[in-house]
C-alpha atoms as a printed R data frame, in Angstrom:
   type eleno elety resid chain resno       x      y       z
1  ATOM     1    CA   UNK     A     1 -61.298 79.647 -71.004
2  ATOM     2    CA   UNK     A     2 -59.609 80.803 -67.790
3  ATOM     3    CA   UNK     A     3 -59.754 77.317 -66.306
4  ATOM     4    CA   UNK     A     4 -57.972 75.791 -69.317
5  ATOM     5    CA   UNK     A     5 -55.236 78.408 -69.023
6  ATOM     6    CA   UNK     A     6 -54.778 77.674 -65.289
7  ATOM     7    CA   UNK     A     7 -54.647 73.946 -65.996
8  ATOM     8    CA   UNK     A     8 -52.002 74.502 -68.694
9  ATOM     9    CA   UNK     A     9 -49.957 76.683 -66.309
10 ATOM    10    CA   UNK     A    10 -50.203 74.016 -63.604
11 ATOM    11    CA   UNK     A    11 -49.022 71.377 -66.073
12 ATOM    12    CA   UNK     A    12 -46.113 73.598 -67.117
13 ATOM    13    CA   UNK     A    13 -45.134 74.166 -63.479
14 ATOM    14    CA   UNK     A    14 -45.314 70.444 -62.729
15 ATOM    15    CA   UNK     A    15 -43.233 69.646 -65.827
16 ATOM    16    CA   UNK     A    16 -40.570 72.215 -64.885
17 ATOM    17    CA   UNK     A    17 -40.458 70.900 -61.320
18 ATOM    18    CA   UNK     A    18 -40.106 67.327 -62.581
19 ATOM    19    CA   UNK     A    19 -37.256 68.376 -64.890
20 ATOM    20    CA   UNK     A    20 -35.481 70.129 -61.991
21 ATOM    21    CA   UNK     A    21 -35.857 67.042 -59.807
22 ATOM    22    CA   UNK     A    22 -34.547 64.726 -62.535
23 ATOM    23    CA   UNK     A    23 -31.590 67.035 -63.180
24 ATOM    24    CA   UNK     A    24 -30.754 67.158 -59.464
25 ATOM    25    CA   UNK     A    25 -30.995 63.372 -59.123
26 ATOM    26    CA   UNK     A    26 -28.768 62.876 -62.155
27 ATOM    27    CA   UNK     A    27 -26.185 65.336 -60.838
28 ATOM    28    CA   UNK     A    28 -26.200 63.835 -57.331
29 ATOM    29    CA   UNK     A    29 -25.935 60.244 -58.539
30 ATOM    30    CA   UNK     A    30 -22.899 61.094 -60.679
31 ATOM    31    CA   UNK     A    31 -21.272 62.839 -57.733
32 ATOM    32    CA   UNK     A    32 -21.877 59.927 -55.393
33 ATOM    33    CA   UNK     A    33 -20.586 57.331 -57.852
34 ATOM    34    CA   UNK     A    34 -17.446 59.189 -58.785
35 ATOM    35    CA   UNK     A    35 -16.687 60.437 -55.303
36 ATOM    36    CA   UNK     A    36 -16.344 56.917 -53.904
37 ATOM    37    CA   UNK     A    37 -13.870 55.993 -56.615
38 ATOM    38    CA   UNK     A    38 -12.023 59.296 -56.295
39 ATOM    39    CA   UNK     A    39 -11.863 58.963 -52.515
40 ATOM    40    CA   UNK     A    40 -10.408 55.455 -52.799
41 ATOM    41    CA   UNK     A    41  -7.773 56.477 -55.334
42 ATOM    42    CA   UNK     A    42  -6.829 59.507 -53.248
43 ATOM    43    CA   UNK     A    43  -6.415 57.329 -50.160
44 ATOM    44    CA   UNK     A    44  -4.270 54.876 -52.127
45 ATOM    45    CA   UNK     A    45  -2.096 57.659 -53.540
46 ATOM    46    CA   UNK     A    46  -1.703 59.263 -50.110
47 ATOM    47    CA   UNK     A    47  -0.743 55.882 -48.648
48 ATOM    48    CA   UNK     A    48   2.015 55.229 -51.190
49 ATOM    49    CA   UNK     A    49   3.257 58.826 -50.986
50 ATOM    50    CA   UNK     A    50   3.505 58.523 -47.174
51 ATOM    51    CA   UNK     A    51   1.278 61.546 -46.546
52 ATOM    52    CA   UNK     A    52   0.290 60.003 -43.202
53 ATOM    53    CA   UNK     A    53   3.790 60.376 -41.742
54 ATOM    54    CA   UNK     A    54   5.282 63.553 -40.283
55 ATOM    55    CA   UNK     A    55   6.620 65.609 -43.171
56 ATOM    56    CA   UNK     A    56   9.382 67.200 -41.098
57 ATOM    57    CA   UNK     A    57  11.491 64.003 -41.246
58 ATOM    58    CA   UNK     A    58  12.424 63.371 -44.888
59 ATOM    59    CA   UNK     A    59  14.272 60.115 -44.124
60 ATOM    60    CA   UNK     A    60  11.176 58.616 -42.504
61 ATOM    61    CA   UNK     A    61   9.029 59.669 -45.459
62 ATOM    62    CA   UNK     A    62  11.516 58.196 -47.933
63 ATOM    63    CA   UNK     A    63  11.761 54.972 -45.925
64 ATOM    64    CA   UNK     A    64   7.982 54.568 -45.860
65 ATOM    65    CA   UNK     A    65   7.732 55.197 -49.587
66 ATOM    66    CA   UNK     A    66  10.439 52.626 -50.343
67 ATOM    67    CA   UNK     A    67   8.919 50.071 -47.972
68 ATOM    68    CA   UNK     A    68   5.439 50.475 -49.381
69 ATOM    69    CA   UNK     A    69   6.704 50.229 -52.949
70 ATOM    70    CA   UNK     A    70   8.644 47.057 -52.133
71 ATOM    71    CA   UNK     A    71   5.584 45.551 -50.458
72 ATOM    72    CA   UNK     A    72   3.525 46.278 -53.583
73 ATOM    73    CA   UNK     A    73   6.160 44.628 -55.778
74 ATOM    74    CA   UNK     A    74   6.273 41.595 -53.456
75 ATOM    75    CA   UNK     A    75   2.473 41.315 -53.494
76 ATOM    76    CA   UNK     A    76   2.298 41.430 -57.289
77 ATOM    77    CA   UNK     A    77   5.133 38.896 -57.549
78 ATOM    78    CA   UNK     A    78   3.423 36.544 -55.107
79 ATOM    79    CA   UNK     A    79   0.111 36.869 -56.940
80 ATOM    80    CA   UNK     A    80   1.776 36.024 -60.262
81 ATOM    81    CA   UNK     A    81   3.632 33.082 -58.720
82 ATOM    82    CA   UNK     A    82   0.466 31.648 -57.154
83 ATOM    83    CA   UNK     A    83  -1.478 32.155 -60.376
84 ATOM    84    CA   UNK     A    84   1.155 30.375 -62.445
85 ATOM    85    CA   UNK     A    85   1.530 27.583 -59.886
86 ATOM    86    CA   UNK     A    86  -2.105 26.747 -59.164
87 ATOM    87    CA   UNK     A    87  -4.245 28.120 -61.978
88 ATOM    88    CA   UNK     A    88  -2.234 27.665 -65.163
89 ATOM    89    CA   UNK     A    89  -1.107 24.173 -64.136
């Protein structure tokens, strides 16, 4: 009778440990997947907001923001032009 009880306790401990491991793996995999996307979007936002330039010169910050916005508009325009010229044709 005592051996069956020990075996049941061992099975319960193993089951609880397996559940903890699965929970930890699930939590870590979600963190890894979302952190890469979040890191990329944060870098993109910081780039277009000119966070990499010295903040004590507001004209330089404004100039970088305008330049980066214009470059984005030019890139999108060029992509649309090339698509319409070579793909839709």
